[in-house]
N, C-alpha and C positions, 0 to 999 in steps of 0.2 A: 495534741499536735501531731498531725500526719505530715511526715517530711518525705519519704519514699517507701516504696513497697519493701525493700531489702532491709531498710532500717526498722520497718514496722514488723515484719514477719519472720526474718532470719532469726533474731535473738529469742523469739517465741518456739521456733523449731528446735534451735540448738538447746533451749530450756527443756523441751519435750524428750530430746535425745538424752539429755543428762539423767532424766527420771526414768529411761529405759537402761542405759549402760551402767550406771552405778549400782542399781539393785541387782543387775546381772552380775556385776563385779563381786558384790558382797555374797551373793549366793555361790557363786564359784569358791570364794575363800571359805566359807561355813561348811560346804559339803565336800571340800577336797579332803581326801583321807590319807594321801601320800605326800602331803605338802613337806617341803624342806626348809621353808621360810620361818618355821618356829613363831616366836612371839611377835615377829615382824608383821604378821597378818592383822594385829591390833592397830598398827599404825595405818595399815593399808584400809582397814576398815573406817578409821577416822577420817582418812582422806577421801573416801567415797561418801561419807555423810557431809564433810564440809562442801563437797562439789555440789551436792543436792541443795544445801542451804544456800550456797552461791547464786544457784539458778534460781531459786525462790526469790532471794533479795532482787536479782535482776528483772524478774517479772513483775515484783511488786513497785519497783522503783526504777521504770524506764527512763533512760536519760538520752540526750543528744548533745554533742560537742560542736562548737561552732569557734572559728577563729576570724576575727576581723580587726583590721587596723593592728594596734599592739595589744589587742586583748585576746585572751583564752577564756572560754566560757564552756562550762558544763551545766546543762539545766535540766530540770524535771519536765516530761513531755506528756506524761499520763499517769494513771494510777490512782490509788486511794489518798494520796497525799497531795495532789493537785488542788491548787485553790487556798491552801494554807501555807504562806510564805515561810513562816518560821519552822514549822514542822517539815515543810518540803525541803527547805535547805539543809536541815539535820539529816533527813533521809538520804539525801544526796550525798552528804558527807560520810554516812554510814556504809552507803554503797561503795563509794571510793575506798573507804577503809579496807573492803574485801580484796582489793588489789593487794595491800600490804599482807593481809592474812595468808593470801596464796604465797607470798614470798616467806612467810613465817612457817607454814607448814612444810615447805620444801626444805627449809633449813632444818627443821626438826628431823627429817628424813635423812638429811646428810650428817647430821650429827649422830643418829643412831646408827647408821652405817659405819661410820668413823669408829665409834666405839665398839661396835661388833668385831671389827678388824684388830684395833689396836689395844683395847681394854675390854675384853669379853666378860671378864670378872664382874663387871659394874652392871651389865645388863639386867641381872635380876633386881637391882636398886631402881633401874628406871620404871619397871612395871609395878613397883610398889606404891601405895597411895601418895606418898610424899614425892616421889618421882614423878608420877602422873600430873600431880599439881603444879610442879616445876615446869614440865613440858606445857600444860595448858596455859600457864601464866606467861611464858616466854611467848607462845603463839599468839595469844590474844593481846599482848602488848604491841605488836606491830600494828594491829588493827586500831587500836585506841589511840596510838602516837599518830597515825596516819590521818584519822578523823579529826583528832584535836587540832592538828595543824591546819587542816581544811577550814575548820570553824573558826580558827583564831587570825588566820591571815588572808584568807580567800573569800571572805563574806561580801555580800552585796551591799552596796550603799547608793544613795540618790547620784552622787557624782558619776559613779560608774553606769548606774542604769541610763543616765542620759547620754554617756558616751556611746553606748551601743544601742539607742533608742532607734535611730534612723535605719541602720542596716537590718533590724530585727522587724521593723514595720514593712520594709521594702521587701525582704525575703520572705518572711514568715507572716506577715500581717498580724503580728503580735506585739502587744506592749510590753517591754522589758520590764517595766515597773511591777508587772503582775506575775512574774515568773520566779520560781525557786531556783535559785542557781549558785554556783561558785565561781569565782572569776578572778583573773589575774590580769592586771593593767601594767605592762611594762614601761610605757612611755605615754606622754599626753595628758598625764593625770598629775594630781598633787603630789608633792614629796612623800607624804605619807602613805599614799595609795601605792606609789611606785616601790616604796621601801618594803612594805609588808608584802606585796605581791612577789617582789623577787626572793625575799626571805622565804616565804612559804614554798615557792617552787624549788629553790635551792635545797631546802631541807628535805623535801619529798625526793629529789633527785638523789641526794645523799643516801637516803633510806634505801632506795633502788640499788644504787651503787654498792652499798654495804652487803646487800643480799646477793647480788651477782658475784662479787668478790669472795664472799664466803662459800658459794657453790664452787667456784673455780678452785680455790685454795684446797678445801677438803676433798673436792673430785679428784684433784691432781694427787693428793695423798693416797687416796683409796686405790686409783689406779696403779701406782707405783707399788703399793704394798701388794696388791694382787699379782703384780707381774714378777716381783722379787722375793716372794715368801714362800720357800720350799717346805716350810713346816706344815703348811695347809695341805689337807688331803685333797685328791683330784676332785672328789664329790663336793667337799666345802668349797673348794675354789670356784667350781662350775656354778654352784648356787649363789655365791657372792658376785660372780660376773654377770649373770643373769638379772639379779636384782640391781646392780649398779648400771647395767644398760638400760634397764627400765626407767631408773630414776634419772640418768642422763637425759633420755627422751622427754620425761616429765619436766625437765629443766628447761630444755630447748624450746618447749612449747610456750610457756609463759614469757620467756625472753622475746620470742618472736611476735607473740600475740597480745601481750601486756607491756613489758618493758619498752619495746621499741615505738609501738603506736603512742604510748604516754610520752616519750621524748619529742616525738614528732609533732603532737599536739600542742604540747608546753611551749617549745622553743620556736616553733614557726612563726608565731606573732611577734616574738622578741627580734626575730630578723625581718619583720614586717612582710611576711609570706603570707598572703590571705588565702588560705585553704577553704574558707567558708564553711559549708555543710559537707565538704568532702571528708572532714574529720570523723564523720559518722561511719563511713565506710572502712577508714582505717583503724579507728579505735573501738567504737561501739560495737560493731558486728564481731570484730576480732576478740573484744573481750569476752563476748557471750559464748564463743565456742570453746573457751578453755575448760569448763566443767565437764563436757562430755568428751572431749579429746583425751583427757588423763586416764580414766578407766580403760578407754578403748585401746590406748597405747600399751598399758599394762597387761591386758587380756592378749593382746597380740605378741608381746615380747616374751612373756613367761610361758614355756613349753606346757606346764601342768594345765594351764588354763586355756592356752590357745588349742591345744590337742582335743580338749573337751568340746570346743565349739566348732573346730575345723579340723576333724580327725584325718581327713584324706587331702588336705591341702596345705601341710605344714611348711613345705618349701616355698610356696607361692606367698603365703603369709609372711614368711620370714623375710623375703624380697621386699615385699610392700613396706614393713616396719622400718627396714633400713633406710628407705627414701622418705619416710614420713617427715623426718625434720627439715631436709632439704626442700621438699615440696612446700611446707608451711612458710620457710623463709622466703622462697621464690614467689610465692603468692603475694606476701606482704610487700616485697619489693617491686612487684609489678604494679600494685595499688598505689605504692608510693610514687612511682615513676609517673603513672597517670595523674596523679594530684599535682606534681611539679609541672608536668606539661599543661594541665589545665590553668595553673596559675601564670605559667610564662605565656 
């Protein structure tokens, strides 16, 4: 299903950039001889691998988001799973689960940095087999929980398919009964559908809020520790500050291009705001940018990596990176304002 050139090509472009910047980032980690980040490099490597898997899943499971009436819909538009309704719906659920996996991997980074500052004696335990198994279990549980909620509460049935049949035929010339999708219907449906729709979205919102709250709490503790800990040497404190700055930008990126678009797409139909296919510009394109922006942010923020790529432009790059988060936020707000104006 072709919706718009931006929806069709930009996610593919961002996926290609992910497979450029992440291997470059991994190369810098492996070949850096004077790195001060110690075993934290293993988590950064894991992050880069995850970003490439994230991009691969997005390319294999391309989706679109639509809001009509009181319904929020995310549906499969192309790829190897198109035409198989059951496996297509499962593929959409798995893809949505990667949103939670991005929350989980950031939580792992915050926890690691917290332990490195407050209980560094436990760091060797984290990198042992049992510690790595615990990290992976904690990480993967986020995605499993998210995908399971999608499958349990947001599945398509005939009543909902009929509800969205007319707008889908009018806008996309497509039969909603033949699409693999996840959907939440907040009103105008039976009690059971409304109950499971609200339950599913509220649980997903709860997972998102838990993740953001964890970042804020641990981030605040880390920042205060770095400011008020005279026991740390100047070199150690500088290293921790650089890594924390990179982690902060890594956190702002998904908040702006994952958390905020999800909330807008989920709750606009509950308020009977008909964004239609504008959700694709707020959500789908923004979500696809996450995997390549992460390694780029770290490369630009960590001097050892930045200076190897831009040896003569350190000051300019530093100025660019300090404004990256605000630029991302302004771009999202601009798109959101345009959407609201469109609805009005």
